N, C-alpha and C positions, 0 to 999 in steps of 0.2 A: 435421362428422360424416360427411356423405355422401361427401366426398372421401376421408376416412380409410377408410370401408367399401369404396369403389371401389378404393383403393390395395391393400387387403388382398385383394380379389377378384382383381385383376390379378396380385399376387404369388403367390397360390395357383394361378392358371392357369399362370403361368410355371413354378412348381415342379412342377405336374402334368405339363407338357410335358417338363421336364427328366427327370422320373422315367420317363416313357414312353420317351424316347429312350434312357435308360440300360438299360431292360428289353428294348429291341428287339434282335432278332437282326441280325447284320451279314453282308452278302454282298459278296464280292470276285469280280471277274470278269476274264477275258482271252480273246482269240481270236486265231487265226492263219489265214492264207489257205491254201486247198487248191488246188494247181495241177496236179494229175494225177489222171485217172480211176482208174488202177490204185492209186495211193496212197490215194485216197478209200475204196476198198473195204477196205483194210487198216485205215485210220484208223477207219472205221465199226465194225469188229469190236472194236478196242481201246476206243473210246468206249463201246460198249454194255457192255463188261465193267466199266468204271469207273463209268459213270453210276448214280447212286442209292446209291453206297457211303456208309456211315455209319461214322465213327470216334469212339470215346469218347476222353475226355481220357487221355493217356498211351499210347494205342494206336499201333502201328507199321503203316505202309503199305508194301507192296512191289509195285512195278509188275509185275515178272515173275510173282509169285504171283497177282496179280489178272487179268492179261491171259492168262497161260499161254503155252505153246509157239506160236511163229509157224510153223505148218506148213500145207502145202496140204490135208492131210486135215481141218484145222480151218477151212478156208475162206480162208486167207490166199493172196495171189497174189504173183507176182514184180513188183517195182517198185523204183525207185531209192531208196536211203537218203540220209541227209543229206550224204554225200560223193560222191554220184553213181554208186554201185555198185548194180547190179541184184541184189537178194536177195529171198528169200521173206519177205514181211512188211515190205518196205521202206516207210517212211513211218510205221510204228507209233510210232517215237520222237517224232514230232511231237505225239502225245497226251501223252507224258511232258513235253515241252517246254512245251506249253500249260498243263498242270497246274502245272508249275514256275513259270511266269510269274504264275499266280494266287496260288500259295502264298507267293511272295516278298513279296506285299503284306501278309502277316500278320506279317512281321518275325521277331523272336526267338521267337515262339510256335511256330514250326515248326523242328524240329531235323533238318536233312538229314543222315541217317546214311550214305547212299551216293549219290554224285552224280558222273557223268562227262559231259563235254561234247565236242563235235567240235573246238572251238577253231579253229585255222587250217585244218583239213581240211574245214570246212563249206563246201559249194558251193551250197546251196539258199538260199531267201530268205524262208522263212516266219517267221523271227525276224531281228532286226536285227544279231545278232552270234553268231559261233560259240560264244562263251562262254555263250550262253543256249540253245544247241541241245543238248539232253540226248541222250546215247547210252544205249541199252539193248540187251542181247544175251542172250537166254534161254540159248542153248547155251553161251556163254562165261561165264555167271553174272555178267554185268555188269548191275547193277540200278539202279533209281532208287527210293530208299527214304527215308522220313522218320518221325520220331516227333511226334505231335500233342500240343502243350501249349497249344493255343488254347482248348480246351473241346470239348464234343461238336460235331462238324461233319458236314456232308453235302456230298458232291461231286456236281455235275451236269455231264454232258459230252454234247454233241450236235453234229450237223452240220446247218447251215442256210445257204442262199444263198452257197455257196462258201467258208464259214468253219467251222473247228472252234471251238466255243464251250465255255467252262468257267466254272462258278461254284462257289465254296466258301462255304457259309453256316455261320456259327458261332453256336451257341446261346449267348445271353447268360449269362455267369457270374452276373450279379446277379439274373437272373430266378428262379434256384433250380430251373429246369426242365431237362428232358432229353428228347430224342427216344426214349430207351431205357427209361424207367421210368414214363412217364405215359400209361397206356392211354386216359385220357379225352380226350387230345389227338390220338389216332390217327384218321385219316380212315376212312370206310367205303369198301370197294373193291367194284366190280362189274366183271365180266370177260366179254368175248366173244372168240372166236378163229376163224380160218380156216385150214384145212389147206393147207400149201404143198408137200406131197409131189409130186415130179415136176415142179415149176416150173423152167423153164429159167433159166440163169444171168443172162441179160440182163433178163428180166422180174423176177427176184428182186432184181437190182441196183436197178431202178426202185422196187420196193416198199420196199426198205431206205432209199433216199433220202427217199421221201415220208414213211415212218414216222418217220424221224429228225427231219424238219422239224416234224411235229406233236407229237412227244414233249415232254411237260412244258408243254403249253399250258394255261394257267389262266384260267378265266372266273369273274368275279364276277357277282352278280345283275344282269341286264339286258345283259350282254355278248353280242355276236354272234360266232359261229364261222363263218368262211368258209374252206372247204377250199382254194380257189384262191389266196386271199390268204396263207394260212399256208404252203402248199407252193410256190407260185410257178410260173414257167414250167417246163415239162418239155422242156428243150433240152439239146443236147450240152454247151453252156457250163457247165451245172450238173451234168454227170455222167450225164445220162440217156441210155439206149440204146433201140434198137428192140426192143420186146417185144410180147407177146400181150395184146390187150385182151379184154373180156368177150364179144365176138362172134367171137373167134378170128382177128381181123385183126392183122397185125404193124404197129405204129405207134410213133412216137417217144414214149417214156414209157409204153408199154403195160404194164399191171399196176398203175399208180398208183391206179386207181379201186378196187382191192381194199382199199386203206387206207381210202378213204371208206366202203366197204361194211362193214368191220369196226367202224368208228366208229358207223355206222347201227345195226348189230346191238346195240351196247352202249347206245345212247341211245333206241332205239325203244320206245315204250310208257311212257316216263318222264313223270310229270306235271310235272317241272321243266324239260322241254325243249319248246320251241315251234319246229317246223320252218318255215323260211322258204322254202327252195328244195330240191327233191329230184327228180331224174330217174333213171329206171332203163332198163336195156336192153330190158325187156319181152320180146317174142317173138324178138328178135335175139340174146338171151343163149343161148350154146351151150357154156359152160364148166361147171365143177362146184365152184368154190370156195365158192359159197353154194347152198343147196338150192332156193331159189325165185328166179325172175327179179325178183320184187318187192323182193328184198334186194340185187340187183346194181346198185349205184349207178353212174351215168354222170357223169363230170366231163370237161370240155374247157376248158382255160385259154384257148386262142385263140378258141374259139366263145363263151366266156362262160357255159358250162354249169357251174353251181356246185352244191355241196352245202353248205347253210348252215342254222344254227339259232340260237336265242336261249336262254340259260340264265336261267330265271326263279326258281330256288330261292334259298334263303338261303345265306350263307357262300360257298364257292368250289367249283368243279368243275374238276378237273385231268385232262387226257387223257394217258395214257401208251401210245403205240403202238410196238411193237417186235417183233422176230422171236425166237422161242425154240423150239428143237428142232423145226424144220420147221413151225412155226405162226406166223401173224401174229396178234398179240394186241393188244387194246385194253383197258386197265384204266381205269376211271373212279374217281377218288378224290374223294369228297364230304366236305368238311370244313365242318361247321357252326360 
């Protein structure tokens, strides 16, 4: 009798596990290497436009509509495209190619309604074949577009450690849920921002790179956040330039600590955050991106000066750091 009960318990546990797997969301991912600082700037702008996009079942995605015109007035710079020609916005199509590599893993659930590739003209190496190197051209109306038949999906795209990363998460059809119609599942958002008006291009580049590295970092209860570990070395190899730090000195990676500062502004005073390490410029602070020197965080990868904390709340805490309309923003998404 005991054996029969044990067998039933085991069978129920297996069934529960199978049901949980069936109800789970599915995530697909791909990444491509970034081999040019100029391209990185363009790729960052394209990735920022795509990141966080949500598509319902049956909805159509257009790369050109999402990213918009690749012009200098919108922050795009001259860089080589996939066939080695210098153009404004060169490198942007790598974002389309990385998304394409990810979507291919969804099979027939994605209907590519418009797709062009470089083919034999491809001279770069971020993908293994010219047939995977997607071409987009806003002015020539050459688009990368698809219709989504996979279910409600969310796209994440970010730059970190020399790679362009992309994930596509599909809401399980069997769960009966949707990101679009279930307010109870929506996280709570808390926001802090820093004004970037009059920030020079090199410092802004450093801020963008660091913000992209932190973006979409999720902490569960007990997890530790280390700014230096997440952002990594601030070196030319990773696209950083000489910029202005919080005491007005021009240093490699100058401006990166502004990202640490905006995170601090977002988390300070929260009862679910326990600060582990925090240093500020103090009397040496002579800039104006934060009102008080007590909020001007110092970080130094080489010297080991870090900004770190532990998340002690329930559920998860996700950090979204990004630039929006001349502001550096940190959104905290708390999902219980």
